C-alpha positions in Angstrom: 0.0 0.0 0.0 2.8 2.3 0.9 4.7 1.4 -2.3 1.5 2.0 -4.4 1.2 5.5 -2.8 4.8 6.3 -3.7 4.1 5.2 -7.4 1.0 7.5 -7.5 3.1 10.4 -6.3 5.7 9.7 -8.9 3.1 9.7 -11.6 1.7 13.0 -10.4 5.2 14.5 -10.5 5.7 13.0 -14.0 2.5 14.6 -15.3 3.4 17.9 -13.6 6.9 18.0 -15.3 5.4 17.0 -18.7 2.8 19.8 -18.4 5.5 22.3 -17.3 7.7 21.2 -20.2 4.9 21.7 -22.6 4.2 25.2 -21.3 7.9 26.1 -21.6 8.1 24.8 -25.2 4.9 26.8 -26.1 6.5 30.0 -24.6 9.7 29.3 -26.5 7.8 28.8 -29.8 5.9 32.0 -29.3 9.2 33.9 -28.6 10.8 32.3 -31.6 7.8 33.1 -33.9 7.9 36.8 -32.7 11.7 36.9 -33.3 11.5 35.5 -36.8 8.6 37.7 -37.7 10.6 40.7 -36.7 13.8 39.3 -38.2 12.3 38.9 -41.6 12.2 42.7 -41.8 15.8 43.2 -40.7 17.7 40.0 -41.3 19.4 38.3 -44.2 19.7 34.8 -45.5 23.3 33.5 -46.1 23.4 30.8 -48.7 26.2 28.2 -48.1 27.0 26.1 -51.1 29.0 23.0 -51.8 32.7 23.7 -52.8 33.2 24.1 -56.6 29.5 23.4 -57.1 26.5 25.7 -57.0 24.3 23.2 -55.1 22.7 24.9 -52.0 22.8 22.6 -49.0 22.0 25.0 -46.2 20.5 28.4 -45.9 21.3 30.2 -42.6 19.1 33.0 -41.3 20.9 35.9 -39.6 19.0 38.7 -37.9 20.5 42.1 -38.4 21.6 43.8 -35.1 20.9 47.5 -35.4 22.7 49.6 -37.9 26.2 48.9 -36.6 28.2 46.9 -39.1 30.5 45.6 -36.4 27.5 44.2 -34.5 26.3 42.6 -37.7 29.7 41.1 -38.3 29.8 39.6 -34.7 26.3 38.2 -35.2 27.2 36.7 -38.5 30.3 35.0 -37.2 28.6 33.8 -34.1 25.6 32.2 -35.9 27.7 30.7 -38.7 30.1 29.3 -36.2 27.2 27.8 -34.2 25.6 26.3 -37.3 28.7 24.6 -38.5 30.5 24.1 -35.1 33.4 26.3 -36.2 33.9 28.2 -32.9 36.7 26.0 -31.5 38.6 25.6 -34.7 37.9 29.0 -36.4 37.2 27.1 -39.6 35.4 28.4 -42.7 33.7 26.9 -45.7 36.1 28.0 -48.5 33.8 28.9 -51.3 33.7 32.7 -51.3 34.5 32.5 -47.6 30.9 31.6 -46.8 29.7 34.7 -48.6 28.0 33.3 -51.8 27.6 36.1 -54.3 26.9 34.2 -57.5 27.9 37.3 -59.4 29.4 37.2 -62.8 31.4 40.4 -63.3 34.1 41.1 -60.7 35.2 44.6 -59.8 38.5 44.2 -61.6 40.1 42.1 -64.2 43.4 40.4 -64.9 45.7 38.1 -62.8 45.2 40.1 -59.6 41.4 39.9 -59.7 41.0 36.5 -57.8 43.2 37.9 -55.0 42.1 41.5 -54.5 38.6 41.8 -56.1 36.5 38.6 -55.8 36.6 35.0 -54.7 37.5 33.1 -51.6 40.7 35.0 -50.7 39.1 38.4 -50.2 35.9 37.1 -48.7 37.9 34.9 -46.3 39.8 38.0 -45.2 36.6 39.8 -44.5 35.2 36.7 -42.7 38.1 36.5 -40.4 38.2 40.2 -39.9 41.7 40.8 -41.4 40.6 42.6 -44.5 42.9 45.6 -43.7 46.0 43.4 -43.4 45.3 40.6 -46.0 45.8 40.5 -48.9 48.8 42.7 -48.3 50.1 45.5 -50.4 52.7 43.4 -52.2 52.6 39.8 -53.5 55.6 37.6 -52.7 54.9 35.3 -55.6 53.2 35.6 -59.0 49.4 35.8 -58.8 48.7 32.3 -60.1 51.0 30.8 -57.6 49.3 32.6 -54.7 45.9 31.3 -55.9 47.3 27.8 -55.9 48.8 28.3 -52.5 45.4 29.2 -51.1 43.8 26.1 -52.6 46.4 24.0 -50.6 45.0 25.3 -47.3 41.4 24.1 -48.2 41.1 20.8 -46.5 37.9 18.9 -46.6 35.9 21.9 -47.8 37.1 23.9 -44.7 39.6 26.7 -44.2 40.9 27.2 -40.6 41.7 30.7 -39.4 45.2 29.7 -38.4 45.9 28.3 -41.8 44.6 31.4 -43.5 46.7 33.7 -41.4 49.8 31.6 -42.2 48.8 31.8 -45.9 48.7 35.6 -45.6 52.0 35.8 -43.8 53.7 33.5 -46.4 52.3 35.1 -49.5 52.1 38.9 -48.9 53.8 41.7 -47.2 52.5 45.1 -46.3 54.8 47.9 -47.5 54.1 51.5 -48.7 54.2 51.4 -52.4 54.1 55.2 -52.5 56.7 57.7 -51.4 56.7 61.5 -51.0 57.8 63.2 -54.1 59.6 66.5 -54.6 57.7 69.4 -56.1 60.6 70.7 -58.1 58.6 73.7 -59.4 57.3 74.8 -56.0 58.2 78.3 -54.8 57.2 79.7 -51.4 55.7 82.9 -52.9 54.2 82.3 -56.3 54.0 85.4 -58.5 50.4 84.7 -59.3 49.4 85.5 -55.7 50.5 89.1 -56.1 47.3 89.5 -58.1 45.2 88.8 -55.0 43.6 92.0 -53.7 42.1 90.9 -50.4 44.7 90.3 -47.7 42.6 87.7 -45.9 42.3 85.6 -49.0 46.0 86.1 -49.8 46.9 84.8 -46.3 44.6 81.8 -47.0 46.1 81.1 -50.4 49.7 81.2 -49.1 48.8 78.8 -46.3 47.1 76.3 -48.6 50.1 76.6 -51.0 52.2 75.2 -48.2 50.1 72.0 -48.2 50.9 70.9 -51.8 54.2 69.2 -51.0 52.5 67.1 -48.3 50.0 65.8 -50.8 52.5 64.9 -53.5 53.4 61.3 -54.1 55.0 58.9 -56.6 55.2 55.2 -56.9 58.3 53.5 -55.6 60.6 52.1 -58.3 59.7 48.5 -57.5 56.1 49.1 -58.5 57.2 50.1 -62.0 59.5 47.0 -62.3 57.0 44.5 -60.8 53.6 45.8 -61.7 51.9 42.4 -61.2 53.1 42.3 -57.6 51.2 45.4 -56.5 47.4 46.1 -56.5 47.8 49.5 -58.2 47.8 51.1 -61.6 51.3 52.5 -62.0 51.9 56.0 -63.5 55.3 57.5 -64.5 55.1 60.9 -62.9 54.4 62.4 -59.5 50.8 63.2 -58.6 48.7 64.9 -55.9 46.5 62.8 -53.6 43.2 64.0 -52.0 44.4 63.4 -48.5 43.3 61.5 -45.4 43.1 57.8 -46.2 42.8 58.6 -49.9 46.5 57.9 -50.6 46.6 57.5 -54.4 45.3 59.6 -57.3 41.6 59.9 -58.1 40.2 60.8 -61.5 37.7 63.6 -61.0 39.4 65.0 -57.8 42.3 65.9 -60.1 40.3 68.4 -62.1 40.1 70.7 -59.1 43.5 69.9 -57.8 44.9 71.0 -61.1 43.0 74.3 -60.9 44.8 74.9 -57.6 48.2 73.9 -59.1 47.7 76.4 -61.9 47.1 79.3 -59.5 50.1 78.1 -57.5 52.1 78.3 -60.7 53.0 74.6 -60.6 52.7 74.2 -64.3 55.4 71.6 -64.7 53.8 69.3 -62.1 50.4 69.8 -63.7 51.8 68.7 -67.1 53.2 65.5 -65.5 49.8 64.8 -64.0 48.2 65.1 -67.4 50.8 62.8 -68.8 49.9 60.2 -66.1 46.3 60.3 -67.4 47.6 59.9 -70.9 49.5 56.8 -69.8 46.3 55.4 -68.3 44.3 56.0 -71.5 47.0 54.4 -73.6 47.3 51.4 -71.3 43.7 50.8 -70.2 41.7 52.6 -72.9 40.0 54.9 -70.3 40.8 56.7 -67.1 39.8 54.5 -64.1 38.3 55.8 -60.9 41.6 55.6 -59.1 45.0 54.1 -58.9 43.8 51.2 -56.8 43.2 47.9 -58.7 39.9 47.4 -56.8 38.5 50.6 -58.4 39.9 50.0 -61.9 36.8 48.7 -63.7 34.9 51.9 -63.2 35.6 55.5 -64.2 34.5 58.8 -62.7 32.9 61.9 -64.2 34.8 62.6 -67.5 36.8 65.8 -66.8 39.9 64.9 -68.8 38.9 67.1 -71.7 38.3 70.1 -69.4 41.7 69.5 -67.7 43.3 69.8 -71.2 41.3 73.0 -71.8 42.5 74.6 -68.6 46.1 73.8 -69.4 45.8 75.1 -73.0 44.2 78.3 -71.8 47.2 79.0 -69.5 50.0 77.9 -71.9 48.5 78.4 -75.4 50.7 75.5 -76.4 49.4 74.1 -79.7 52.1 71.4 -79.7 50.6 70.2 -76.4 47.1 70.3 -77.9 48.2 68.2 -80.9 49.8 65.7 -78.5 46.7 65.3 -76.4 43.9 65.5 -79.0 44.0 61.8 -79.9 43.8 60.9 -76.2 40.7 63.2 -75.7 39.1 61.4 -78.7 40.0 58.0 -77.2 38.2 58.8 -74.0 35.2 60.3 -75.7 34.9 57.1 -77.8 35.2 54.9 -74.7 32.3 56.7 -73.0 30.2 56.4 -76.2 31.0 52.7 -76.6 30.6 51.7 -73.0 28.2 54.3 -71.3 25.8 55.5 -73.9 22.2 54.6 -74.1 19.6 55.1 -76.9 16.2 56.3 -75.7 13.1 56.2 -77.7 10.7 58.9 -76.5 7.5 59.4 -78.4 8.9 57.8 -81.6 12.2 59.8 -81.5 15.6 58.3 -80.7 18.1 60.1 -78.4 21.7 59.0 -77.7 22.6 59.9 -74.2 24.9 58.8 -71.4 24.6 57.1 -68.0 26.9 55.7 -65.3 26.6 52.0 -65.7 29.6 49.8 -64.8 29.9 46.2 -66.0 30.6 44.8 -62.5 27.8 43.1 -60.5 29.8 41.9 -57.5 30.3 43.4 -54.1 33.1 46.0 -53.8 36.1 44.6 -52.0 36.7 47.9 -50.2 33.4 47.4 -48.4 32.6 43.8 -49.1 30.5 42.9 -46.0 28.1 45.8 -46.1 27.6 45.5 -49.9 27.0 41.8 -49.4 24.5 42.3 -46.6 22.5 45.1 -48.3 22.6 43.2 -51.6 21.0 40.2 -50.1 18.4 42.3 -48.3 17.5 44.1 -51.5 16.3 40.9 -53.1 18.2 41.8 -56.3 21.8 41.4 -55.2 23.4 41.6 -58.6 21.4 44.7 -59.6 22.2 46.2 -56.2 26.0 45.6 -56.5 26.0 46.9 -60.1 24.1 50.1 -59.1 26.4 50.6 -56.1 29.5 50.5 -58.4 27.8 52.8 -60.9 27.1 55.3 -58.0 30.8 55.2 -57.2 31.5 55.9 -60.9 29.3 59.0 -60.6 31.6 60.3 -57.8 28.5 60.8 -55.6 28.9 57.7 -53.4 26.4 57.8 -52.0 23.3 59.9 -52.3 19.6 59.4 -52.3 19.8 60.8 -55.7 20.5 57.3 -56.9 17.7 55.7 -54.9 14.5 54.2 -56.3 12.0 56.6 -54.7 9.0 54.3 -55.4 8.2 52.2 -52.3 11.3 53.7 -50.6 12.6 51.6 -47.7 12.9 53.3 -44.3 15.4 51.9 -41.9 13.8 52.2 -38.4 16.5 50.4 -36.4 17.7 52.3 -33.3 14.6 54.6 -33.6 16.1 56.2 -36.7 13.9 57.1 -39.7 16.4 57.2 -42.6 16.3 55.9 -46.1 18.0 52.5 -46.7 20.5 52.1 -49.6 18.9 48.7 -50.5 16.8 50.8 -52.9 19.8 52.1 -54.9 19.0 52.0 -58.6 21.7 54.0 -60.3 21.6 51.8 -63.4 18.0 52.8 -64.0 18.7 56.6 -63.9 19.8 58.9 -66.6 22.0 61.4 -64.9 21.7 65.1 -65.9 25.3 66.1 -65.0 27.0 63.4 -67.0 25.2 64.4 -70.1 26.2 68.0 -69.6 29.8 67.0 -69.1 29.8 65.0 -72.3 28.2 67.8 -74.3 30.8 70.2 -73.0 33.6 67.8 -73.9 32.3 67.5 -77.5 32.2 71.2 -77.9 35.7 71.5 -76.5 36.9 68.8 -78.9 35.3 70.7 -81.8 37.1 73.9 -80.7 40.4 72.1 -80.3 40.1 70.5 -83.7 39.4 73.8 -85.3 42.5 75.4 -83.6 44.9 72.8 -85.1 43.2 73.0 -88.5 41.1 69.8 -88.5 37.9 71.5 -89.7 36.0 68.4 -90.7 36.5 66.8 -87.3 35.5 70.1 -85.7 32.2 70.1 -87.5 31.6 66.5 -86.6 32.1 67.0 -82.9 30.2 70.2 -82.8 27.2 68.4 -84.3 27.4 65.7 -81.7 27.6 68.2 -78.9 24.6 70.1 -80.3 22.6 67.0 -80.7 23.3 66.0 -77.1 22.4 69.5 -75.9 19.1 69.3 -77.8 18.4 65.9 -76.1 19.1 67.4 -72.7 16.7 70.2 -73.3 14.1 68.0 -74.8 14.1 65.1 -72.3 15.5 66.6 -69.0 14.1 70.1 -69.0 10.9 70.9 -67.0 9.0 73.9 -68.3 7.1 74.4 -65.1 10.0 74.7 -62.7 12.4 76.1 -65.3 15.3 73.7 -64.5 16.6 70.3 -65.6 16.4 66.9 -63.8 17.6 63.3 -63.9 15.4 60.9 -65.7 13.9 57.7 -64.5 14.4 55.1 -67.2 11.7 52.7 -65.8 9.0 55.2 -65.1 9.9 57.4 -68.1 9.6 60.5 -66.0 11.7 63.3 -64.5 13.0 62.9 -60.9 12.0 66.3 -59.6 14.2 67.0 -56.5 16.8 69.6 -55.9 20.4 68.9 -56.6 23.1 71.4 -57.6 23.3 69.7 -61.0 19.8 71.0 -61.8 21.3 74.1 -63.2 24.5 72.7 -64.8 22.9 72.8 -68.3 23.4 76.6 -68.1 27.0 75.8 -69.0 25.8 74.9 -72.4 24.2 78.3 -73.1 26.1 80.0 -75.9 27.6 83.5 -75.4 25.8 84.5 -78.6 22.5 83.0 -77.4 19.5 85.2 -78.4 19.3 87.7 -75.5 15.5 87.5 -74.7 15.7 83.7 -74.7 18.7 83.6 -72.4 17.1 86.2 -70.0 14.0 84.0 -69.8 15.9 80.9 -69.0 18.0 82.6 -66.3 14.9 84.2 -64.7 13.2 80.8 -64.3 16.4 79.2 -62.9 16.8 82.0 -60.3 13.1 81.8 -59.3 13.5 78.1 -58.8 16.6 78.5 -56.6 14.8 81.0 -54.4 11.7 78.8 -54.0 13.8 75.7 -53.3 15.5 77.2 -50.3 18.9 75.7 -51.4 20.6 79.1 -51.4 19.8 80.0 -47.8 22.7 78.3 -46.1 25.7 80.0 -44.5 28.4 77.6 -45.9 27.4 77.1 -49.5 25.0 74.9 -51.5 23.9 71.5 -50.0 24.3 68.3 -52.1 20.5 67.8 -51.8 17.6 68.9 -49.6 16.9 65.3 -48.5 16.8 65.5 -44.7 15.8 61.8 -44.4 19.3 60.5 -45.3 22.6 59.5 -43.7 24.4 59.4 -47.1 27.4 61.8 -47.4 26.2 63.3 -50.7 23.0 64.6 -49.2 21.8 67.4 -46.9 23.4 69.0 -45.0 26.7 68.3 -46.6 28.2 70.6 -49.2 31.2 69.6 -51.4 33.8 71.8 -53.1 33.1 70.4 -56.7 29.4 71.2 -56.5 30.1 74.7 -55.2 32.4 75.4 -58.2 30.1 73.8 -60.8 27.1 75.6 -59.4 28.8 78.9 -59.5 30.3 78.6 -63.0 26.8 77.5 -64.2 25.1 80.5 -62.7 27.8 82.8 -64.2 26.1 82.3 -67.5 23.3 84.5 -66.0 25.6 87.1 -64.6 23.8 89.9 -66.4 21.0 89.2 -63.9 21.6 91.0 -60.5 19.9 88.3 -58.6 22.2 85.7 -60.1 25.3 87.7 -59.1 23.9 88.0 -55.6 23.5 84.2 -55.3 27.0 83.7 -56.7 28.4 86.1 -54.0 26.6 84.3 -51.3 27.7 80.9 -52.3 31.4 81.9 -53.0 31.8 83.9 -49.8 29.9 81.4 -47.7 32.2 78.6 -48.9 35.4 80.6 -48.6 34.4 81.7 -45.1 33.6 78.3 -43.8 36.8 76.8 -45.2 38.8 79.7 -43.8 37.2 79.3 -40.3 37.8 75.6 -40.3 41.4 76.1 -41.1 42.2 79.2 -39.0 39.5 79.4 -36.4 38.2 75.8 -35.7 35.6 75.2 -33.1 36.8 74.4 -29.6 38.3 70.9 -29.5 38.3 70.5 -33.3 41.5 70.3 -35.4 42.4 73.0 -37.9 41.8 71.3 -41.2 40.7 71.6 -44.8 37.8 69.0 -45.0 36.6 67.0 -48.0 33.0 68.2 -47.2 31.3 70.7 -44.9 28.0 71.1 -43.0 26.6 74.1 -45.0 24.1 75.0 -42.3 27.0 76.7 -40.5 29.8 79.0 -41.5 32.2 77.9 -38.8 34.2 75.3 -40.7 32.6 72.2 -39.3 33.0 69.1 -41.4 30.2 67.3 -43.0 29.3 63.8 -41.9 27.6 60.5 -42.8 28.5 57.9 -45.4 30.8 54.9 -45.2 33.8 56.6 -43.5 34.7 59.4 -41.1 35.4 62.9 -42.6 38.7 63.2 -44.3 41.1 66.1 -44.3 43.7 67.4 -46.6 42.0 68.1 -48.9 42.9 68.2 -52.6 39.8 69.4 -54.3 38.7 71.7 -51.5 42.0 73.5 -51.7 41.7 73.6 -55.5 38.2 75.2 -55.3 39.3 77.8 -52.7 42.2 78.8 -55.0 39.8 78.9 -58.0 37.3 81.1 -56.2 40.0 83.5 -55.1 41.4 83.6 -58.7 37.9 84.2 -60.1 36.7 86.9 -57.7 39.5 88.4 -55.6 42.3 89.4 -58.0 43.1 92.7 -59.7 41.8 91.3 -63.0 38.6 89.6 -61.7 35.7 90.5 -59.5 32.0 89.7 -59.0 
C-alpha cells in the first residue's frame, strides 16, 4: 500500500513535469515566432553552397543587429560558427569564404582579380576580420602561384583561421608602395598670388600653398619594375592625392587639384599629372576611378577634356594640344561605346549617357556591407551593379540614386532614414554626366578647329549640339524652369533639388538670343529662391533630402558642387539676382573653409575638409556615409584657389 502510494506520487510528478515542459516549449515557440517575424524585416539569409558546385545545401538566417556593421559582423560570425560548429577551430567553408555572391562580373580584371577583387581569398579575409591586413600591399609570388597556395589550405571543404593567417604571412607583405615626391617647381611665394587684392584671402592662399608638398606622391621604383606584384595602376610621374586615407590619385578630384596647381604656378607638375592620365588612357583605354586595382573597372565623371582645356588656356601651347587631342578622342569614344544609351521617346531616338559599370559583384573595399545590403535588397546583382555605378558618378552615396518608389525606411535604433537597399543608379539617366559630355564634345570641336582639323571640328560640334538638344528635350521641366535626372523605368523626371539641376546653363552659348537667355535665367533664379537651397551659410547643399545619412545629401556641401554651381550661374551674370547668389555661395564657402582652417571650433582640429556642413559657417566638417570625414584636402584646396582667382584678384571680380 505504501509502495503504491509512492508510485502514484511519482506519476503526479511526471505529469506535472510534462505539463511544465509543454508550457515552456509553447512559450519558446511564441518567442521564436515573434523573433522570426521581426527578423524577416531586418535580417538576411546567407546561402552556403558546396565547394566548386552551386548546389545549395544549407540556408542560414541571420537577424540584423541595429545599424552597426561591427555588431552585424559579430552576429554573422557567431551564428555561422554555431551552425557549423566552427567556434573552436575557427574554420570556414572555403567557397567565397561563406559569402556566396553568384555574381558574374568582378570589380577588376586580370591576374590580380582573384586575389584582391573577388573570390575566396578576399571574402575569407573579411570573414576572419583581417581585410585591412590581408591580402597585403605586395605579393611575394606571382598571382597564379598565390591562388594555388590558397587552394592548398582548403582541407575537406574547410579553411581554418590559423591556416589562413599563415597563408597571408607567407604570400604577402605590407609595404608602402608610394613615397613622398619633390615638387621641383614649387616656390614659397608664387608670383600669381601678387594679383590677390584681399589680404585675408591672400593669407589663405599662401597657407594652402604650403600643403601641396605634403599631398605629393609617386610610386616606388619596384612598382614600375614588378607591376603584377602590386594592387595598383602605376603611372610614371608624381601626382597629388586628395588626403586622409585617400593615398593615391583619383580621377575627378584631379580636375580641381589642377586648378589649384595652376594658380600656385605649378605648371610643370600639372603637365606631369596630365601625362599620367595619358598613360592610363594608352594602357587601359580609359581613365579609371583611381590608382587602386579594386577601383579599376569603373571610371569617374569625365573631366579629362576640361583639364586639357585649362592647361591650354594657361599655356596656349598648340604642340601640347596636338599631342593630347588623340587621347581626348580616345576617352570620348570609350564613353560612347561603354556608357551610352539610346532612348526612344514618343517615336524619337536620343543618344545619351549614363553611369553603368559592368561589374555586378560586391566592392572589395566594403565587401561585408555590400553583401548584406545586396541580399536584403532581393536583387543582389542589380544592387551591386548600381552601387558600383554610383561610385563611378563620384557621388557615393546619395539618395539621388535611390528608387523613390516604395522607398525603404530603416527604423533600427529609432532612426527614420532611407536605406540604400533601394539604390537604382543603373535605371537613372544622370543630368550632369550628359552636360559634361556635351561640354567635352564642344571643346573637342574647338580644339580640332584650332589645329586645322575642320571636318573633325564640324563632326564633334554636331554631336555636342545633338546631345544639348536631347538634354533640353528630355531633361528640362518647363514648369520649374530647371533640368532633372530621368527615371528610365518610369519614363519621367526625378524632380528633386540637386546642384546639378542648373548645370545645363553651362551649355548656353555666349551669342544666345538675348531674350531667350534672360527668360531661361529668370526661371532658374526663381527656382533657386523657391527651393531654399541658397539660404545656407556655408554654401550649397548636395541635396535637400533630410531623411538620409548618405554623405552626398543634406546638410553636406562639397567643393566640386560649389564650383560647378557657381560657373553655371555665371552664365546668367547679367541678372543682378544671379550675381547676388554667386556672391553668397562663394563667400559662404570661402568663409567656412577659412574658419575651419584658422578658427576651428573648440576641441576640433584645424583642417581643410573634404565636405562641410553648410548649415553653419564655422568650418565644421560634413558627416555621414561609409567613413569618417577626411582632411587634406585636394579638391577643397583647389576650389578655394579657383574662387580667389575668379573673384578676388586685380583682374577679376564679382
